[in-house]
BATORSE-996401 format. One record per atom (N, C-alpha, C, O): residue in three letters; atom name; x, y negated, z. Coordinates in Angstrom, 2 decimals. Atoms other than C-alpha are relative to their C-alpha. Last residue first. Layout:
<atoms>
ATOM;Ala;CA;X;Y;Z
...
</atoms>
This chain:
<atoms>
ATOM;Glu;N;-0.78;-0.22;-1.22
ATOM;Glu;CA;-178.38;51.92;60.64
ATOM;Glu;C;-0.25;-1.05;1.02
ATOM;Glu;O;0.33;-1.02;2.10
ATOM;Pro;N;0.51;-1.09;-0.86
ATOM;Pro;CA;-181.15;51.95;58.03
ATOM;Pro;C;0.77;0.21;1.29
ATOM;Pro;O;0.23;0.82;2.21
ATOM;Asp;N;-1.05;-1.01;-0.07
ATOM;Asp;CA;-180.29;48.49;56.63
ATOM;Asp;C;-0.42;1.10;0.96
ATOM;Asp;O;-0.82;0.80;2.08
ATOM;Thr;N;0.49;-1.24;0.62
ATOM;Thr;CA;-183.58;46.66;56.05
ATOM;Thr;C;1.06;1.10;0.00
ATOM;Thr;O;0.78;2.20;-0.46
ATOM;Asp;N;1.06;-0.56;-0.84
ATOM;Asp;CA;-182.73;43.87;58.51
ATOM;Asp;C;-0.48;1.33;-0.54
ATOM;Asp;O;-0.97;2.17;0.23
ATOM;Lys;N;1.35;0.47;0.31
ATOM;Lys;CA;-179.48;43.22;56.65
ATOM;Lys;C;-1.01;0.69;0.90
ATOM;Lys;O;-0.74;1.75;1.46
ATOM;Lys;N;0.93;-1.02;0.48
ATOM;Lys;CA;-176.12;43.81;58.23
ATOM;Lys;C;-1.36;-0.63;-0.25
ATOM;Lys;O;-1.80;-1.54;0.46
ATOM;Asp;N;-0.54;-0.70;1.16
ATOM;Asp;CA;-173.16;41.40;58.56
ATOM;Asp;C;-0.93;1.08;-0.54
ATOM;Asp;O;-0.65;1.64;-1.60
ATOM;Arg;N;0.28;0.72;1.23
ATOM;Arg;CA;-174.90;38.87;60.79
ATOM;Arg;C;0.45;0.76;-1.24
ATOM;Arg;O;0.12;0.36;-2.36
ATOM;Thr;N;-1.12;-0.13;0.93
ATOM;Thr;CA;-175.16;40.98;63.92
ATOM;Thr;C;-0.37;-0.63;-1.33
ATOM;Thr;O;-1.47;-0.41;-1.84
ATOM;Val;N;-0.41;1.31;0.48
ATOM;Val;CA;-177.84;39.57;66.22
ATOM;Val;C;1.19;0.10;-0.96
ATOM;Val;O;1.77;-0.93;-1.31
ATOM;Leu;N;0.85;0.44;1.10
ATOM;Leu;CA;-179.64;42.86;66.71
ATOM;Leu;C;0.47;-1.29;-0.65
ATOM;Leu;O;0.01;-1.65;-1.73
ATOM;Leu;N;-0.12;-0.94;1.11
ATOM;Leu;CA;-176.92;44.50;68.78
ATOM;Leu;C;-0.82;-0.44;-1.21
ATOM;Leu;O;-0.48;-0.10;-2.34
ATOM;Leu;N;-1.24;0.30;0.73
ATOM;Leu;CA;-176.73;41.41;70.98
ATOM;Leu;C;0.20;0.93;-1.18
ATOM;Leu;O;0.81;0.55;-2.18
ATOM;Met;N;0.28;1.07;0.96
ATOM;Met;CA;-180.38;41.93;71.96
ATOM;Met;C;1.23;-0.33;-0.83
ATOM;Met;O;1.11;-0.70;-2.00
ATOM;Gln;N;-0.07;-0.52;1.36
ATOM;Gln;CA;-179.49;45.27;73.56
ATOM;Gln;C;-0.23;-1.07;-1.06
ATOM;Gln;O;-0.07;-0.81;-2.25
ATOM;Leu;N;-1.40;-0.23;0.34
ATOM;Leu;CA;-178.71;43.62;76.89
ATOM;Leu;C;0.17;0.49;-1.42
ATOM;Leu;O;1.22;0.28;-2.03
ATOM;Ser;N;-0.39;-1.39;0.23
ATOM;Ser;CA;-182.24;42.29;77.09
ATOM;Ser;C;1.46;0.10;-0.40
ATOM;Ser;O;1.97;-0.70;-1.19
ATOM;Glu;N;-0.83;-0.45;-1.10
ATOM;Glu;CA;-182.66;38.79;78.52
ATOM;Glu;C;0.51;1.43;-0.18
ATOM;Glu;O;1.34;1.90;0.60
ATOM;Phe;N;-1.24;0.78;0.01
ATOM;Phe;CA;-183.93;37.37;75.22
ATOM;Phe;C;0.95;0.41;1.12
ATOM;Phe;O;2.16;0.21;0.99
ATOM;Leu;N;-0.75;-0.29;1.21
ATOM;Leu;CA;-186.48;40.13;74.89
ATOM;Leu;C;1.32;-0.72;-0.02
ATOM;Leu;O;2.35;-0.13;-0.36
ATOM;Pro;N;-0.71;-1.27;-0.16
ATOM;Pro;CA;-187.62;39.85;78.51
ATOM;Pro;C;0.85;0.37;-1.22
ATOM;Pro;O;1.90;1.00;-1.09
ATOM;Glu;N;-1.03;0.05;-1.03
ATOM;Glu;CA;-188.32;36.12;77.97
ATOM;Glu;C;0.71;1.35;0.21
ATOM;Glu;O;1.94;1.37;0.21
ATOM;Ser;N;-1.36;0.16;0.53
ATOM;Ser;CA;-190.13;36.43;74.64
ATOM;Ser;C;1.08;0.08;1.07
ATOM;Ser;O;2.21;0.46;0.76
ATOM;Ser;N;-0.72;0.82;-0.97
ATOM;Ser;CA;-193.45;37.87;75.76
ATOM;Ser;C;1.46;-0.08;-0.41
ATOM;Ser;O;2.13;0.94;-0.56
ATOM;Val;N;-0.10;1.37;0.48
ATOM;Val;CA;-195.13;39.16;72.60
ATOM;Val;C;0.69;-0.94;0.99
ATOM;Val;O;0.96;-2.09;0.66
ATOM;Leu;N;-0.73;0.09;1.26
ATOM;Leu;CA;-194.46;42.83;73.27
ATOM;Leu;C;0.18;-1.44;-0.46
ATOM;Leu;O;1.20;-1.77;-1.07
ATOM;Ser;N;-1.41;-0.28;-0.24
ATOM;Ser;CA;-195.44;42.70;76.94
ATOM;Ser;C;0.83;-0.15;-1.26
ATOM;Ser;O;1.97;-0.59;-1.21
ATOM;His;N;-0.54;1.12;-0.77
ATOM;His;CA;-198.72;41.03;76.10
ATOM;His;C;1.48;0.18;0.26
ATOM;His;O;2.26;-0.76;0.14
ATOM;Leu;N;-0.16;1.14;0.92
ATOM;Leu;CA;-199.40;43.63;73.42
ATOM;Leu;C;0.59;-1.21;0.71
ATOM;Leu;O;1.45;-1.90;0.15
ATOM;Leu;N;-1.12;-0.31;0.89
ATOM;Leu;CA;-198.75;46.45;75.91
ATOM;Leu;C;0.25;-1.15;-0.97
ATOM;Leu;O;1.40;-1.55;-1.17
ATOM;His;N;-1.21;0.09;-0.83
ATOM;His;CA;-201.04;44.86;78.51
ATOM;His;C;1.25;0.27;-0.85
ATOM;His;O;2.25;-0.43;-0.73
ATOM;Leu;N;-0.31;1.42;-0.15
ATOM;Leu;CA;-203.65;44.33;75.81
ATOM;Leu;C;1.22;-0.23;0.88
ATOM;Leu;O;1.99;-1.16;0.66
ATOM;Ala;N;-0.48;0.51;1.28
ATOM;Ala;CA;-203.53;48.00;74.88
ATOM;Ala;C;0.39;-1.47;0.10
ATOM;Ala;O;1.42;-1.88;-0.44
ATOM;Val;N;-1.35;-0.53;0.21
ATOM;Val;CA;-203.80;49.13;78.52
ATOM;Val;C;0.60;-0.55;-1.29
ATOM;Val;O;1.78;-0.92;-1.32
ATOM;Lys;N;-0.86;0.58;-1.03
ATOM;Lys;CA;-206.78;46.86;79.17
ATOM;Lys;C;1.44;0.45;-0.19
ATOM;Lys;O;2.37;-0.35;-0.12
ATOM;Leu;N;-0.32;1.37;0.41
ATOM;Leu;CA;-208.38;47.85;75.88
ATOM;Leu;C;0.94;-0.68;0.99
ATOM;Leu;O;1.83;-1.43;0.60
ATOM;Gly;N;-0.95;-0.08;1.10
ATOM;Gly;CA;-208.15;51.51;76.87
ATOM;Gly;C;0.41;-1.37;-0.50
ATOM;Gly;O;1.58;-1.60;-0.82
ATOM;Gly;N;-1.26;-0.47;-0.55
ATOM;Gly;CA;-209.81;50.80;80.21
ATOM;Gly;C;1.08;0.10;-1.06
ATOM;Gly;O;2.23;-0.29;-0.84
ATOM;Phe;N;-0.61;1.15;-0.66
ATOM;Phe;CA;-212.48;48.73;78.47
ATOM;Phe;C;1.32;0.38;0.68
ATOM;Phe;O;2.24;-0.44;0.74
ATOM;Val;N;-0.47;0.94;1.01
ATOM;Val;CA;-213.18;51.62;76.11
ATOM;Val;C;0.68;-1.20;0.64
ATOM;Val;O;1.74;-1.62;0.19
ATOM;His;N;-1.19;-0.54;0.62
ATOM;His;CA;-213.37;54.17;78.91
ATOM;His;C;0.59;-0.97;-1.02
ATOM;His;O;1.81;-1.12;-1.11
ATOM;Val;N;-1.01;-0.11;-1.05
ATOM;Val;CA;-215.82;52.12;80.97
ATOM;Val;C;1.32;0.50;-0.59
ATOM;Val;O;2.38;-0.04;-0.27
ATOM;Pro;N;-0.68;1.29;-0.22
ATOM;Pro;CA;-217.72;51.15;77.83
ATOM;Pro;C;1.08;0.04;1.08
ATOM;Pro;O;2.07;-0.68;0.99
ATOM;Gln;N;-1.05;0.32;0.96
ATOM;Gln;CA;-218.31;54.86;77.04
ATOM;Gln;C;0.66;-1.37;0.22
ATOM;Gln;O;1.87;-1.47;0.07
ATOM;Gln;N;-1.33;-0.29;-0.53
ATOM;Gln;CA;-220.24;55.72;80.19
ATOM;Gln;C;1.13;-0.47;-0.91
ATOM;Gln;O;2.22;-0.77;-0.43
ATOM;Lys;N;-0.17;0.73;-1.26
ATOM;Lys;CA;-223.57;54.06;79.30
ATOM;Lys;C;1.41;0.20;0.59
ATOM;Lys;O;1.95;-0.70;1.23
ATOM;Asp;N;-0.13;1.43;0.30
ATOM;Asp;CA;-223.41;55.15;75.68
ATOM;Asp;C;0.20;-0.84;1.26
ATOM;Asp;O;0.84;-1.89;1.21
ATOM;Asp;N;-1.34;0.19;0.58
ATOM;Asp;CA;-222.76;58.73;76.82
ATOM;Asp;C;0.24;-1.47;-0.33
ATOM;Asp;O;1.34;-1.98;-0.11
ATOM;Glu;N;-0.93;-0.07;-1.14
ATOM;Glu;CA;-225.84;58.61;79.07
ATOM;Glu;C;1.44;-0.21;-0.49
ATOM;Glu;O;2.25;-0.83;0.20
ATOM;Ser;N;-0.16;-1.35;-0.53
ATOM;Ser;CA;-227.88;57.46;76.09
ATOM;Ser;C;0.99;-0.04;1.17
ATOM;Ser;O;1.61;-1.06;1.43
ATOM;Arg;N;-1.34;-0.59;0.04
ATOM;Arg;CA;-228.79;53.82;75.63
ATOM;Arg;C;0.01;1.40;0.59
ATOM;Arg;O;-0.63;1.67;1.61
ATOM;Asp;N;-0.09;-1.02;1.06
ATOM;Asp;CA;-232.42;52.94;74.91
ATOM;Asp;C;1.35;0.69;-0.06
ATOM;Asp;O;1.54;1.60;-0.87
ATOM;Ala;N;0.93;-1.10;-0.29
ATOM;Ala;CA;-233.07;51.10;78.20
ATOM;Ala;C;0.11;1.13;-1.01
ATOM;Ala;O;-0.20;2.28;-0.69
ATOM;Thr;N;-0.46;-0.73;-1.18
ATOM;Thr;CA;-229.96;48.94;77.76
ATOM;Thr;C;-0.89;1.20;0.30
ATOM;Thr;O;-0.39;2.26;0.67
ATOM;Lys;N;0.64;0.48;-1.22
ATOM;Lys;CA;-230.94;47.93;74.25
ATOM;Lys;C;0.42;0.87;1.17
ATOM;Lys;O;0.65;2.07;1.01
ATOM;Ile;N;1.05;-0.89;-0.50
ATOM;Ile;CA;-228.40;49.02;71.65
ATOM;Ile;C;-0.59;-0.60;1.28
ATOM;Ile;O;0.15;-1.04;2.15
ATOM;Gln;N;1.16;0.15;0.87
ATOM;Gln;CA;-226.42;46.26;69.90
ATOM;Gln;C;-1.19;0.85;0.46
ATOM;Gln;O;-2.33;0.57;0.09
ATOM;Val;N;0.71;1.23;-0.39
ATOM;Val;CA;-224.00;46.11;72.84
ATOM;Val;C;-1.26;-0.19;-0.84
ATOM;Val;O;-2.23;-0.79;-0.37
ATOM;Ile;N;0.75;-0.28;-1.23
ATOM;Ile;CA;-223.04;49.73;72.19
ATOM;Ile;C;-0.81;-1.21;0.43
ATOM;Ile;O;-1.93;-1.07;0.92
ATOM;Arg;N;1.08;-0.95;0.30
ATOM;Arg;CA;-222.03;49.08;68.58
ATOM;Arg;C;-0.87;0.24;1.23
ATOM;Arg;O;-2.10;0.29;1.12
ATOM;Asp;N;1.00;0.71;0.79
ATOM;Asp;CA;-220.04;45.97;69.51
ATOM;Asp;C;-1.19;0.90;-0.31
ATOM;Asp;O;-2.34;0.47;-0.26
ATOM;Val;N;0.72;0.88;-0.92
ATOM;Val;CA;-218.22;47.89;72.24
ATOM;Val;C;-1.11;-0.73;-0.74
ATOM;Val;O;-2.22;-0.87;-0.22
ATOM;Thr;N;0.79;-0.87;-0.88
ATOM;Thr;CA;-217.32;50.62;69.75
ATOM;Thr;C;-0.82;-0.84;0.98
ATOM;Thr;O;-2.01;-0.58;1.20
ATOM;Ala;N;1.15;-0.45;0.79
ATOM;Ala;CA;-216.21;48.05;67.18
ATOM;Ala;C;-0.91;0.89;0.84
ATOM;Ala;O;-2.13;0.82;0.71
ATOM;Ala;N;0.92;1.13;0.12
ATOM;Ala;CA;-213.97;46.41;69.79
ATOM;Ala;C;-1.25;0.38;-0.79
ATOM;Ala;O;-2.35;-0.05;-0.45
ATOM;Tyr;N;0.63;0.21;-1.30
ATOM;Tyr;CA;-212.39;49.77;70.64
ATOM;Tyr;C;-1.02;-1.13;-0.07
ATOM;Tyr;O;-2.12;-1.01;0.47
ATOM;Arg;N;0.94;-1.10;-0.17
ATOM;Arg;CA;-211.77;50.44;66.94
ATOM;Arg;C;-0.73;-0.09;1.34
ATOM;Arg;O;-1.93;0.16;1.42
ATOM;Arg;N;1.17;0.28;0.84
ATOM;Arg;CA;-210.22;47.00;66.53
ATOM;Arg;C;-1.06;1.10;0.14
ATOM;Arg;O;-2.26;0.81;0.15
ATOM;Cys;N;0.75;1.09;-0.64
ATOM;Cys;CA;-207.92;47.66;69.49
ATOM;Cys;C;-1.25;-0.35;-0.80
ATOM;Cys;O;-2.31;-0.59;-0.22
ATOM;Ile;N;0.67;-0.59;-1.17
ATOM;Ile;CA;-206.91;51.00;67.99
ATOM;Ile;C;-0.82;-1.06;0.72
ATOM;Ile;O;-1.95;-0.79;1.13
ATOM;Ala;N;1.13;-0.78;0.53
ATOM;Ala;CA;-206.14;49.28;64.68
ATOM;Ala;C;-0.79;0.66;1.13
ATOM;Ala;O;-2.02;0.73;1.07
ATOM;Leu;N;1.06;0.95;0.34
ATOM;Leu;CA;-204.00;46.73;66.55
ATOM;Leu;C;-1.22;0.71;-0.58
ATOM;Leu;O;-2.35;0.28;-0.33
ATOM;Leu;N;0.53;0.52;-1.25
ATOM;Leu;CA;-201.99;49.54;68.13
ATOM;Leu;C;-1.13;-1.00;-0.25
ATOM;Leu;O;-2.15;-0.98;0.44
ATOM;Thr;N;0.84;-1.05;-0.59
ATOM;Thr;CA;-201.60;51.24;64.77
ATOM;Thr;C;-0.63;-0.47;1.29
ATOM;Thr;O;-1.81;-0.21;1.55
ATOM;Asp;N;1.22;-0.07;0.82
ATOM;Asp;CA;-200.33;48.03;63.18
ATOM;Asp;C;-0.97;1.04;0.56
ATOM;Asp;O;-2.18;0.82;0.58
ATOM;Leu;N;0.79;1.18;-0.31
ATOM;Leu;CA;-197.88;47.59;66.06
ATOM;Leu;C;-1.30;-0.01;-0.79
ATOM;Leu;O;-2.35;-0.36;-0.26
ATOM;Gly;N;0.63;-0.12;-1.32
ATOM;Gly;CA;-196.63;51.14;65.76
ATOM;Gly;C;-0.89;-1.17;0.35
ATOM;Gly;O;-1.95;-1.00;0.95
ATOM;Gly;N;1.40;0.41;0.04
ATOM;Gly;CA;-196.01;50.89;62.05
ATOM;Gly;C;-0.73;0.10;1.32
ATOM;Gly;O;-1.95;0.15;1.35
ATOM;Val;N;0.84;-1.16;0.33
ATOM;Val;CA;-192.79;52.90;61.85
ATOM;Val;C;-1.49;-0.33;0.02
ATOM;Val;O;-2.33;0.55;-0.16
ATOM;Arg;N;-0.32;-0.53;1.34
ATOM;Arg;CA;-190.67;49.75;61.63
ATOM;Arg;C;-0.89;1.17;-0.40
ATOM;Arg;O;-1.22;1.32;-1.58
ATOM;Arg;N;0.54;0.88;1.03
ATOM;Arg;CA;-192.37;48.07;64.60
ATOM;Arg;C;0.22;0.57;-1.40
ATOM;Arg;O;-0.67;0.50;-2.24
ATOM;Phe;N;1.46;-0.03;-0.15
ATOM;Phe;CA;-191.73;50.99;66.95
ATOM;Phe;C;-0.66;-0.86;-1.08
ATOM;Phe;O;-1.66;-0.46;-1.68
ATOM;Ala;N;0.44;-1.24;0.65
ATOM;Ala;CA;-188.15;51.22;65.65
ATOM;Ala;C;-1.52;0.13;0.04
ATOM;Ala;O;-2.13;0.59;-0.92
ATOM;Val;N;-0.25;0.17;1.44
ATOM;Val;CA;-187.57;47.56;66.55
ATOM;Val;C;-0.47;1.24;-0.76
ATOM;Val;O;-1.12;1.12;-1.80
ATOM;Ile;N;1.04;0.91;0.49
ATOM;Ile;CA;-189.21;48.12;69.94
ATOM;Ile;C;0.16;-0.24;-1.49
ATOM;Ile;O;-0.84;-0.29;-2.21
ATOM;Leu;N;1.23;-0.78;0.12
ATOM;Leu;CA;-186.99;51.15;70.51
ATOM;Leu;C;-1.15;-0.86;-0.50
ATOM;Leu;O;-2.00;-0.39;-1.26
ATOM;Met;N;-0.14;-0.83;1.20
ATOM;Met;CA;-183.91;49.04;69.74
ATOM;Met;C;-1.23;0.89;-0.19
ATOM;Met;O;-1.62;1.16;-1.33
ATOM;Thr;N;0.15;0.79;1.22
ATOM;Thr;CA;-185.01;46.41;72.24
ATOM;Thr;C;0.06;0.86;-1.25
ATOM;Thr;O;-0.73;0.66;-2.17
ATOM;Gln;N;-0.77;-0.78;0.95
ATOM;Gln;CA;-185.53;48.80;75.15
ATOM;Gln;C;-0.17;-0.63;-1.39
ATOM;Gln;O;-1.06;-0.25;-2.16
ATOM;Ile;N;0.73;-0.68;1.06
ATOM;Ile;CA;-186.77;46.29;77.68
ATOM;Ile;C;0.96;0.73;-0.92
ATOM;Ile;O;2.14;0.38;-1.01
ATOM;Asn;N;-0.92;-0.75;0.84
ATOM;Asn;CA;-185.44;45.18;81.05
ATOM;Asn;C;-0.79;0.78;-1.04
ATOM;Asn;O;-1.55;1.69;-0.70
ATOM;Ser;N;-0.96;0.90;0.67
ATOM;Ser;CA;-187.20;42.39;82.97
ATOM;Ser;C;0.95;0.73;-0.94
ATOM;Ser;O;1.81;0.09;-1.55
ATOM;Arg;N;0.64;1.22;0.48
ATOM;Arg;CA;-190.39;44.17;84.05
ATOM;Arg;C;0.97;-0.87;-0.79
ATOM;Arg;O;0.56;-1.53;-1.75
ATOM;Glu;N;0.42;0.82;-1.12
ATOM;Glu;CA;-188.62;47.47;84.25
ATOM;Glu;C;-0.64;-1.24;-0.57
ATOM;Glu;O;-0.67;-1.43;-1.79
ATOM;Glu;N;-0.47;-0.72;-1.20
ATOM;Glu;CA;-187.96;50.24;81.79
ATOM;Glu;C;-0.48;-0.68;1.26
ATOM;Glu;O;-1.06;-0.04;2.14
ATOM;Phe;N;-0.33;0.95;-1.06
ATOM;Phe;CA;-190.12;48.68;79.09
ATOM;Phe;C;0.38;0.77;1.26
ATOM;Phe;O;-0.48;1.27;1.98
ATOM;Leu;N;-0.57;1.22;0.55
ATOM;Leu;CA;-190.34;50.55;75.80
ATOM;Leu;C;0.51;-0.96;1.08
ATOM;Leu;O;1.44;-1.72;0.85
ATOM;Leu;N;-1.21;-0.27;0.78
ATOM;Leu;CA;-190.78;54.03;77.26
ATOM;Leu;C;0.67;-1.28;-0.50
ATOM;Leu;O;1.90;-1.37;-0.50
ATOM;Val;N;-1.05;-0.47;-0.90
ATOM;Val;CA;-193.21;52.97;80.00
ATOM;Val;C;1.31;0.24;-0.76
ATOM;Val;O;2.38;-0.08;-0.25
ATOM;Thr;N;-0.42;1.13;-0.84
ATOM;Thr;CA;-195.30;50.92;77.58
ATOM;Thr;C;1.14;0.41;0.92
ATOM;Thr;O;2.11;-0.34;1.08
ATOM;Ile;N;-0.79;0.87;0.87
ATOM;Ile;CA;-195.39;53.80;75.09
ATOM;Ile;C;0.52;-1.19;0.81
ATOM;Ile;O;1.67;-1.59;0.66
ATOM;Leu;N;-1.30;-0.64;0.17
ATOM;Leu;CA;-196.55;56.11;77.88
ATOM;Leu;C;0.91;-0.85;-0.87
ATOM;Leu;O;2.10;-0.97;-0.58
ATOM;Gly;N;-0.71;0.16;-1.26
ATOM;Gly;CA;-199.36;53.71;78.76
ATOM;Gly;C;1.39;0.61;-0.06
ATOM;Gly;O;2.34;0.05;0.47
ATOM;Met;N;-0.53;1.36;-0.01
ATOM;Met;CA;-200.36;53.60;75.12
ATOM;Met;C;0.74;-0.30;1.29
ATOM;Met;O;1.72;-1.06;1.30
ATOM;Met;N;-1.11;0.09;0.91
ATOM;Met;CA;-200.66;57.38;75.08
ATOM;Met;C;0.61;-1.39;0.00
ATOM;Met;O;1.84;-1.53;-0.02
</atoms>
């Protein structure tokens, strides 16, 4: 799912969908993404507490999936906090209007 969000928000490396990023933030997408990262970290922390010999087969496989998910989440977060693509976006001019407030629904 996070990979799909990355594809939708970022067409190419230098072209981002600024208005979609604003909507993503408004609906709580960033908070949800951070909550997912915290859940992944808690899972890793839980598995690390178990001795290697005592881990079940599921506990041995789960870090592979968790680290893959963290990699995708961190890639998305990195793309969101990088300012260069945002400033180069053609849609950035739509956000710089001074006559509308940030809370205006349009």
